[in-house]
C-alpha positions as MATLAB code, in Angstrom:
seq = 'MEPGELYWAVIKPHWQRVTIYDGSDPFLREYARAPEAARNLLSAHWCQSEVCNGGLHQFFSNPTGVLAPEAAVGYDAIGLPGLGSVVQRAMLFFGRAYPRAQQERQQALQGHAQVHPDAWDPFEKLNHEFFDLLNQESGGWTQAADRYAGQHISVRSPFAP';
ca = [
     -14.107   -5.623    3.711;
     -10.988   -6.753    5.488;
      -9.545   -4.817    8.448;
      -7.528   -1.942    7.294;
      -9.101   -1.721    3.864;
     -11.147    1.308    4.931;
      -8.448    3.481    6.311;
      -6.304    2.385    3.369;
      -8.856    3.737    0.945;
      -8.521    7.222    2.347;
      -4.661    7.102    2.347;
      -4.244    5.499   -1.006;
      -4.876    8.649   -3.314;
      -2.081   10.547   -1.406;
       0.352    7.898   -0.846;
       2.687    8.441   -3.811;
       2.263   12.255   -3.704;
       3.081   12.861   -0.217;
       6.735   11.899   -0.178;
       8.877   11.483    2.970;
      12.064   10.821    0.918;
      12.757   14.534   -0.267;
      13.016   16.393    2.906;
      10.675   18.543    4.970;
       9.718   21.193    2.575;
       8.238   18.925   -0.207;
       6.685   16.768    2.582;
       4.968   19.644    4.319;
       3.860   21.120    0.960;
       2.296   17.951   -0.237;
       0.905   16.800    3.263;
      -0.894   20.268    3.404;
      -2.700   19.312    0.091;
      -4.201   16.220    1.378;
      -7.590   16.370    3.438;
      -7.239   16.333    6.973;
      -8.368   12.772    7.621;
      -5.965   11.503    4.944;
      -3.152   13.418    6.565;
      -3.893   12.062   10.083;
      -4.388    8.590    8.798;
      -1.344    8.492    6.579;
       1.132   10.123    9.169;
      -0.148    7.605   11.825;
       0.119    4.700    9.506;
       3.655    5.612    8.372;
       4.636    5.843   12.066;
       3.114    2.635   13.146;
       4.356    0.711   10.303;
       7.985    1.975   10.703;
       7.874    1.366   14.505;
       6.473   -2.141   13.999;
       9.403   -2.873   11.537;
      12.117   -1.523   13.920;
      11.103    0.560   16.839;
      11.013    4.360   17.434;
      14.820    4.203   16.832;
      14.186    3.123   13.111;
      11.336    5.603   12.734;
      13.464    8.546   13.906;
      16.702    7.436   11.833;
      14.908    6.796    8.680;
      13.198    9.467    6.371;
       9.833    8.591    8.085;
      10.885   10.559   11.042;
      10.054   13.751    9.129;
       6.465   13.350    9.930;
       6.700   12.719   13.708;
       4.852   15.849   14.733;
       2.209   15.002   12.255;
       1.907   11.373   13.528;
       1.542   12.658   17.147;
      -1.417   14.897   15.924;
      -2.881   12.223   13.552;
      -3.015    9.469   16.676;
      -4.837   12.072   18.787;
      -7.273   12.935   15.832;
      -7.877    9.093   15.314;
      -8.745    8.579   18.951;
      -5.438    7.101   19.968;
      -4.068    9.770   22.407;
      -1.850    7.275   24.201;
       0.211    6.721   20.980;
       0.172   10.286   20.295;
       1.658   10.815   23.667;
       4.499    8.234   23.035;
       5.421    9.859   19.980;
       5.525   13.383   21.571;
       7.725   11.977   24.580;
      10.127   10.282   21.957;
      10.497   13.551   20.161;
      11.693   15.115   23.238;
      14.927   13.154   22.936;
      15.970   15.593   20.142;
      15.338   18.820   22.270;
      12.882   21.492   22.301;
      12.919   22.041   18.524;
      12.196   18.766   16.760;
      14.677   18.368   13.842;
      12.899   17.338   10.692;
      16.213   16.799    8.836;
      17.071   13.135    8.930;
      20.867   13.682    9.275;
      20.295   15.865   12.437;
      18.279   13.064   13.951;
      20.859   10.531   13.009;
      23.624   12.491   14.520;
      21.725   12.753   17.826;
      21.108    9.070   17.916;
      24.681    8.276   17.025;
      25.942   10.573   19.733;
      23.651    8.890   22.227;
      24.866    5.355   21.167;
      28.620    6.431   21.496;
      28.022    7.905   24.977;
      25.689    5.056   26.113;
      27.026    1.891   24.192;
      25.279   -0.634   26.465;
      22.029    1.492   26.160;
      22.170    2.705   22.613;
      18.456    2.990   22.047;
      16.892    5.772   24.051;
      13.410    4.555   23.035;
      13.612    0.953   24.534;
      10.956    1.701   27.237;
       8.870    3.872   24.975;
       8.716    0.987   22.358;
       7.066   -1.443   24.740;
       4.608    1.309   25.652;
       3.969    1.874   21.964;
       3.309   -1.728   21.046;
       0.924   -2.271   24.058;
      -1.126    0.716   23.048;
      -1.111   -0.148   19.416;
      -2.664   -3.397   20.190;
      -5.074   -2.297   22.912;
      -5.916    1.322   22.840;
      -9.472    2.038   21.414;
      -9.653   -1.476   20.175;
      -6.188   -1.428   18.545;
      -4.666    0.456   15.620;
      -6.570   -1.104   12.611;
      -9.844   -0.926   14.325;
      -9.442    2.678   15.354;
      -8.017    3.724   12.115;
     -11.077    2.091   10.252;
     -13.415    3.748   12.543;
     -12.043    7.093   12.076;
     -11.966    6.626    8.307;
     -15.485    5.614    8.200;
     -16.523    8.945    9.883;
     -14.711   10.845    7.290;
     -15.721    9.041    4.024;
     -18.922    7.510    2.713;
     -18.728    4.249    1.268;
     -21.524    3.296   -1.200;
     -23.113    0.152   -0.948;
     -22.799   -2.114   -4.175;
     -26.633   -2.405   -3.596;
     -27.348    1.208   -3.587;
     -29.222    2.905   -6.630;
];
């Protein structure tokens, strides 16, 4: 089995159903229907995938940001509390009540960029911390996610009766 296949096996049955594109209500409704391990892996996977593609700024400005609170919880559950902490600290940029609505997050980010044109990305330092932890904490993202998945599913051997 290739690295990442085990955790993806937990996520795959829920991937299409748990949508991030239709706002917070549909997301939260479908997310709640998934088993806990799938929820933790799904939210953490979405987060790391988006951050790896364009940093925390992209994560929060895209629809994926709807699941930031769940990603922080997911990282903790998976055994990556440093990554969970980075996401929680990044969420503080938006104030005490995290805005799940993409438009609200985009407006906050645009406002920051207008006031700080030379430092438009408020997450620059946290991005570096995130990437370091993603590769190093608990053996790295893929190893930790596979280990967590292995603790929550049983994989039958092709040689088992």
